[in-house]
Backbone bond lengths (Angstrom), bond angles and torsions (degrees), N, CA, C in turn:
res aa  C-N    CA-C-N  psi(-1)  N-CA   C-N-CA  omega(-1)  CA-C   N-CA-C  phi
1 M - - - 1.462 - - 1.530 109.37 -
2 A 1.293 113.23 142.22 1.434 123.47 -179.44 1.533 109.75 -67.19
3 T 1.349 113.72 159.83 1.501 119.51 -179.93 1.541 105.84 -77.99
4 W 1.328 113.96 156.88 1.428 117.17 178.79 1.508 110.62 -62.47
5 S 1.294 121.13 -40.82 1.456 121.04 179.37 1.498 113.20 -63.43
6 G 1.332 120.88 -32.48 1.395 124.47 173.92 1.547 112.53 -70.53
7 I 1.300 114.02 -39.81 1.536 116.99 175.81 1.537 110.46 -62.08
8 R 1.361 113.69 -51.87 1.458 118.85 -179.51 1.537 113.80 -60.26
9 N 1.345 116.70 -37.65 1.486 119.25 179.51 1.539 108.83 -67.87
10 K 1.332 118.36 -36.06 1.404 118.78 179.04 1.505 112.67 -71.62
11 L 1.370 117.54 -39.23 1.523 119.44 177.28 1.529 110.44 -67.78
12 E 1.252 119.35 -42.81 1.471 123.41 -169.81 1.527 112.91 -86.44
13 K 1.307 116.62 -23.47 1.479 118.16 -172.22 1.557 111.32 -120.64
14 E 1.342 117.21 -43.13 1.428 119.06 -176.11 1.530 111.05 -81.31
15 Y 1.304 116.53 -49.89 1.453 122.12 -172.65 1.534 115.07 -94.37
16 L 1.271 123.28 -30.06 1.410 128.14 -176.63 1.490 113.04 -55.40
17 A 1.293 122.17 131.88 1.504 122.88 172.93 1.588 110.48 -60.47
18 E 1.283 110.35 136.42 1.469 119.89 -178.73 1.577 113.58 -43.63
19 N 1.349 118.30 -42.16 1.410 119.84 -175.07 1.530 112.94 -72.57
20 L 1.324 116.84 -12.05 1.359 120.98 -176.78 1.596 116.52 -103.57
21 R 1.335 111.44 -7.37 1.447 119.30 -178.77 1.487 111.37 -62.52
22 G 1.247 119.90 126.28 1.505 123.34 -176.44 1.495 112.22 91.76
23 H 1.347 115.86 -7.70 1.487 121.13 179.69 1.533 110.51 -106.64
24 I 1.321 113.87 -45.24 1.492 121.87 177.63 1.478 113.09 -92.37
25 H 1.380 119.87 128.56 1.344 121.85 176.16 1.502 109.74 -135.45
26 Y 1.318 115.91 138.96 1.499 125.81 -176.09 1.531 105.58 -99.91
27 Y 1.294 116.94 140.85 1.446 122.32 177.42 1.542 108.71 -137.00
28 A 1.326 113.94 134.54 1.449 120.32 169.27 1.450 113.27 -151.64
29 T 1.381 120.39 141.04 1.427 123.26 177.38 1.529 109.88 -150.48
30 S 1.276 113.12 161.90 1.429 115.53 172.91 1.598 104.91 -128.71
31 Y 1.274 114.85 148.79 1.449 119.30 -174.49 1.561 110.28 -102.29
32 S 1.295 114.43 122.88 1.540 118.10 -168.46 1.547 106.84 -68.94
33 K 1.327 117.58 -28.97 1.494 116.56 -179.06 1.539 115.37 -84.63
34 S 1.259 112.97 -4.87 1.563 121.03 177.23 1.496 111.06 -79.70
35 P 1.336 117.44 143.95 1.427 117.68 175.54 1.488 110.74 -59.98
36 D 1.286 116.03 136.09 1.554 123.10 -172.68 1.468 115.16 53.38
37 H 1.356 117.58 23.38 1.457 123.85 173.92 1.499 110.85 58.07
38 N 1.319 118.76 34.37 1.501 121.17 176.26 1.521 111.79 -59.00
39 G 1.296 111.02 156.75 1.542 113.13 -177.11 1.497 109.13 -154.01
40 R 1.318 114.60 -150.94 1.451 119.70 -178.40 1.519 108.40 -140.25
41 A 1.342 113.93 164.72 1.441 122.93 178.70 1.579 107.89 -144.00
42 A 1.310 114.31 155.17 1.455 115.77 179.26 1.583 104.95 -161.42
43 I 1.368 113.13 153.18 1.440 121.03 164.13 1.468 109.51 -114.96
44 R 1.303 117.36 130.07 1.502 123.27 -172.99 1.530 107.28 -116.10
45 Y 1.284 112.89 145.22 1.516 123.71 173.40 1.423 106.34 -124.94
46 D 1.315 116.27 118.59 1.505 123.07 -176.50 1.498 113.92 47.73
47 G 1.319 117.73 39.50 1.440 123.41 178.86 1.484 115.16 86.83
48 K 1.301 120.50 -8.40 1.485 123.44 -179.76 1.544 108.34 -97.99
49 E 1.356 116.70 123.72 1.411 117.05 170.79 1.505 116.78 -69.79
50 I 1.342 111.49 113.47 1.460 115.24 -176.91 1.562 108.62 -86.34
51 I 1.328 123.57 -40.28 1.391 123.92 168.92 1.507 102.92 -128.95
52 K 1.356 115.53 149.50 1.462 121.28 179.09 1.480 108.71 -158.31
53 G 1.262 119.21 166.79 1.444 121.08 179.98 1.459 112.66 175.83
54 C 1.348 110.55 162.82 1.512 118.40 175.68 1.483 106.32 -143.98
55 Y 1.282 119.26 168.66 1.388 128.22 179.04 1.542 111.39 -43.54
56 W 1.388 112.32 -54.89 1.460 119.61 -171.51 1.573 111.19 -69.55
57 D 1.285 117.49 -33.36 1.496 123.55 175.18 1.569 104.37 -58.63
58 T 1.308 113.09 -57.28 1.511 122.05 -177.96 1.581 106.30 -54.12
59 W 1.256 120.71 -50.03 1.442 122.53 -172.92 1.551 105.26 -62.68
60 L 1.294 122.40 -50.49 1.382 122.55 -177.12 1.524 110.49 -64.31
61 N 1.332 120.95 -37.31 1.429 119.31 179.27 1.515 112.55 -71.36
62 T 1.343 120.99 -35.78 1.421 124.14 176.04 1.524 109.75 -67.00
63 K 1.328 120.58 -39.44 1.414 119.08 180.00 1.552 111.24 -66.68
64 S 1.454 114.67 -40.62 1.421 118.60 -179.47 1.625 106.24 -66.95
65 F 1.283 117.59 -45.74 1.381 120.05 176.70 1.469 116.09 -56.84
66 S 1.297 119.91 -45.43 1.492 123.52 177.60 1.499 113.85 -65.99
67 R 1.333 117.31 -28.98 1.474 120.08 175.75 1.519 112.05 -69.47
68 E 1.425 112.53 -39.50 1.501 119.11 -177.06 1.559 109.22 -76.77
69 N 1.263 119.54 -27.36 1.468 124.13 -174.42 1.520 109.40 -128.90
70 D 1.310 114.26 74.56 1.533 118.15 -175.64 1.473 110.06 -63.72
71 S 1.314 122.95 -29.36 1.448 122.74 -178.92 1.524 111.98 -70.33
72 V 1.300 122.32 -20.90 1.474 126.16 -174.14 1.517 105.91 -87.97
73 T 1.377 114.06 121.94 1.471 119.51 177.17 1.405 113.78 -121.84
74 S 1.333 116.42 -6.20 1.453 119.03 -178.32 1.549 114.60 -72.14
75 E 1.300 118.55 131.72 1.466 125.56 178.07 1.479 109.69 -62.01
76 S 1.426 117.48 -37.19 1.486 117.45 -179.31 1.527 109.14 -66.14
77 A 1.273 120.32 -36.72 1.411 122.55 178.27 1.571 108.49 -56.28
78 Y 1.339 116.90 -43.12 1.456 122.28 179.52 1.602 107.54 -61.26
79 V 1.369 114.99 -48.35 1.453 116.36 177.30 1.509 115.76 -56.06
80 D 1.419 115.41 -45.11 1.420 116.58 179.99 1.540 109.07 -62.16
81 D 1.332 117.68 -40.17 1.500 118.02 179.42 1.426 114.07 -65.12
82 T 1.407 118.11 -41.61 1.464 116.73 -178.38 1.458 114.64 -71.50
83 V 1.398 116.20 -32.14 1.496 116.84 179.01 1.576 105.84 -70.11
84 S 1.289 116.24 -42.58 1.533 116.60 -178.62 1.477 109.30 -62.68
85 L 1.320 121.71 -26.77 1.455 125.06 176.52 1.562 109.06 -85.55
86 G 1.258 120.53 -1.74 1.424 124.73 -177.69 1.473 115.77 79.17
87 A 1.336 116.37 22.37 1.421 120.98 178.94 1.462 114.46 -126.90
88 F 1.339 116.65 131.56 1.482 124.58 174.30 1.441 108.69 -156.91
89 D 1.326 117.63 172.63 1.499 118.14 176.54 1.416 110.03 -111.22
90 Q 1.427 116.12 168.26 1.461 122.17 -173.34 1.538 107.66 -65.19
91 Q 1.294 120.56 -29.12 1.498 121.82 -179.88 1.601 110.12 -67.03
92 S 1.244 112.23 -37.28 1.550 115.85 179.28 1.513 107.04 -68.15
93 F 1.357 118.10 -39.83 1.402 125.75 179.50 1.556 109.08 -58.18
94 Y 1.390 117.92 -50.48 1.426 122.82 179.17 1.497 113.08 -61.75
95 A 1.430 114.95 -41.92 1.460 118.71 178.22 1.569 109.31 -63.44
96 A 1.234 118.83 -42.31 1.403 120.10 -175.86 1.536 111.26 -69.10
97 F 1.213 116.80 -33.83 1.467 122.44 173.58 1.569 111.37 -65.72
98 A 1.297 117.32 -44.31 1.469 122.48 176.27 1.521 110.97 -57.55
99 E 1.345 116.29 -44.47 1.547 117.83 177.75 1.474 109.56 -65.75
100 F 1.396 118.40 -49.53 1.450 121.57 177.71 1.506 115.24 -50.06
101 D 1.320 113.24 -50.87 1.413 121.98 -175.45 1.502 115.84 -65.78
102 N 1.346 114.00 -15.04 1.493 115.35 -175.02 1.517 112.91 -119.95
103 Q 1.323 113.97 28.96 1.483 119.32 175.49 1.417 114.03 -152.87
104 S 1.326 119.46 171.35 1.547 121.73 -173.66 1.487 104.72 -73.13
105 I 1.318 112.81 162.83 1.458 122.50 179.92 1.566 108.39 -68.24
106 E 1.360 116.93 -34.22 1.494 120.46 177.19 1.444 111.61 -60.74
107 T 1.458 116.62 -42.84 1.496 121.87 179.27 1.545 113.51 -67.23
108 S 1.402 111.10 -35.32 1.434 116.78 179.94 1.551 108.32 -66.66
109 L 1.327 120.11 -44.77 1.387 119.47 177.57 1.479 118.17 -60.64
110 E 1.266 117.17 -17.61 1.509 123.75 175.11 1.500 114.11 -104.54
111 S 1.334 115.87 8.73 1.412 117.33 -177.85 1.436 117.35 -62.84
112 N 1.351 119.32 153.70 1.462 120.61 175.29 1.515 111.36 -77.00
113 D 1.265 114.40 -18.93 1.586 118.76 -177.60 1.588 108.37 -86.90
114 P 1.278 116.61 112.50 1.522 118.56 -179.48 1.460 113.26 -55.93
115 L 1.288 122.82 -31.85 1.393 125.21 179.65 1.459 112.71 -69.25
116 V 1.329 120.96 -35.90 1.433 125.47 172.21 1.548 108.35 -62.02
117 R 1.268 116.28 -45.41 1.506 118.33 -178.88 1.602 108.52 -67.25
118 V 1.289 116.68 -36.47 1.546 112.16 172.45 1.470 114.76 -62.71
119 F 1.335 116.03 -43.90 1.521 115.98 172.05 1.451 115.27 -52.03
120 A 1.431 114.01 -41.05 1.525 121.72 -173.47 1.576 106.31 -71.86
121 V 1.279 124.39 -42.00 1.394 122.72 -175.11 1.578 112.10 -67.75
122 L 1.203 115.32 -27.85 1.475 120.82 172.84 1.478 117.53 -85.44
123 D 1.329 118.85 -0.44 1.418 126.81 -173.16 1.535 110.86 -82.90
124 R 1.299 117.91 140.82 1.480 125.39 -176.87 1.457 112.60 -62.33
125 R 1.293 119.87 -21.15 1.507 124.59 -175.03 1.520 108.51 -83.64
126 V 1.364 122.06 -9.50 1.386 126.79 172.25 1.548 107.41 -85.40
127 G 1.304 115.29 110.49 1.555 117.81 -176.74 1.490 112.87 -89.44
128 K 1.325 112.93 173.94 1.472 120.92 179.03 1.592 112.65 -54.48
129 R 1.290 112.41 -47.19 1.502 116.33 -179.36 1.493 112.34 -54.81
130 K 1.425 113.89 -47.24 1.471 116.99 -177.42 1.546 108.33 -66.02
131 L 1.327 120.19 -38.39 1.490 123.61 179.70 1.478 109.16 -61.08
132 K 1.331 117.81 -44.55 1.479 120.53 -179.00 1.561 110.53 -65.11
133 N 1.311 116.83 -37.52 1.523 121.39 -178.99 1.584 108.92 -70.38
134 M 1.261 117.97 -28.56 1.539 122.01 -178.90 1.570 106.73 -75.06
135 Q 1.296 122.04 -20.81 1.425 121.39 -176.81 1.565 114.34 -57.49
136 D 1.290 114.96 -34.58 1.552 119.89 -175.35 1.591 107.14 -61.16
137 N 1.307 119.38 -30.75 1.479 117.59 -173.67 1.531 113.23 -115.82
138 I 1.321 115.02 11.29 1.536 120.68 -175.65 1.544 111.81 -58.31
139 L 1.289 115.44 -39.85 1.514 119.36 -172.07 1.603 107.36 -68.36
140 N 1.324 116.74 -18.54 1.489 117.03 177.28 1.588 111.79 -83.93
141 E 1.324 116.00 -5.01 1.442 117.96 -179.01 1.583 112.79 -87.89
142 P 1.332 115.41 159.41 1.431 119.40 178.08 1.592 110.76 -58.38
143 A 1.305 113.66 153.58 1.453 117.46 179.56 1.518 114.89 -53.78
144 A 1.300 117.91 -42.65 1.444 120.87 178.03 1.524 113.48 -58.14
145 F 1.342 117.49 -41.42 1.379 119.28 179.63 1.570 111.26 -68.11
146 Q 1.312 115.44 -40.70 1.488 123.72 -179.43 1.548 105.04 -58.01
147 A 1.290 117.96 -43.05 1.521 123.75 -175.08 1.629 105.84 -59.88
148 F 1.274 115.98 -52.60 1.464 120.97 -177.72 1.508 110.09 -69.22
149 Y 1.313 120.95 -36.74 1.393 122.25 175.88 1.627 110.19 -58.08
150 A 1.328 111.50 -46.39 1.468 116.61 -179.44 1.544 112.79 -64.68
151 I 1.397 116.49 -38.50 1.475 119.52 173.78 1.593 107.79 -60.12
152 R 1.251 118.32 -49.00 1.475 121.92 -179.71 1.512 114.72 -55.54
153 V 1.392 111.81 -47.06 1.457 118.27 -172.46 1.577 106.05 -70.89
154 K 1.332 117.06 -35.43 1.492 121.74 178.07 1.605 108.45 -64.50
155 A 1.342 113.78 -45.69 1.446 118.01 -178.89 1.585 110.83 -62.60
156 E 1.223 115.29 -36.77 1.473 117.94 -177.71 1.635 114.52 -85.62
157 N 1.355 109.44 -9.61 1.456 119.79 176.45 1.588 107.36 55.80
158 I 1.335 113.31 53.02 1.502 115.77 -174.84 1.561 114.61 -121.63
159 G 1.420 113.42 -12.14 1.465 111.53 -172.47 1.546 107.76 -148.42
160 S 1.285 110.89 -175.63 1.501 119.04 -178.49 1.577 110.82 -118.67
161 F 1.352 116.81 11.78 1.381 115.66 -177.65 1.580 112.83 -66.31
162 Q 1.335 115.85 123.47 1.446 122.99 179.71 1.480 109.75 -111.95
163 F 1.292 114.85 124.11 1.485 117.92 174.24 1.488 107.95 -101.64
164 T 1.317 118.95 123.35 1.474 127.26 -165.34 1.647 109.32 -65.60
165 A 1.378 115.31 -28.55 1.494 117.92 -176.46 1.604 108.73 -73.59
166 L 1.293 114.38 -20.60 1.473 116.63 172.11 1.439 117.62 -91.07
167 N 1.289 117.47 131.17 1.454 118.61 177.01 1.502 105.50 -137.64
168 D 1.264 114.44 162.45 1.531 119.59 -172.44 1.516 107.39 -101.22
169 D 1.339 119.87 37.61 1.461 119.56 172.78 1.497 114.73 -78.23
């Protein structure tokens, strides 16, 4: 596995769209005194954590989700739910990065993992035309993806998509 500094450098310098550099920051850590060194991860926009999570948030959300949806047993459904609630753990973050880093941008935009799709929508290889074409289906996407799509569209000054959870305060 790559080091955190290497992952962060790739995400913030190699992959991140030019207009977002200095605005988007990735954060992940593990706590040495925590069982299994569990930690937290976040993606920040201008200092505000848009999505964040830790092992215990994810655990609580998956337990709550599984009680509400007894027929759902797929772990990927839990991941989708926790990311849309803004909660995931650092291991999910690392796994999403590994997937993203080892496939094409087109494949990443279609990934089942919402974190991979968030990394992709912020990627410099996604151009204005692709972003405009994505707008037709954006309301069908999880809230976390919509938030980062809105950030990217605003940075590129190409659309009017407004995500209500984001405000300029």
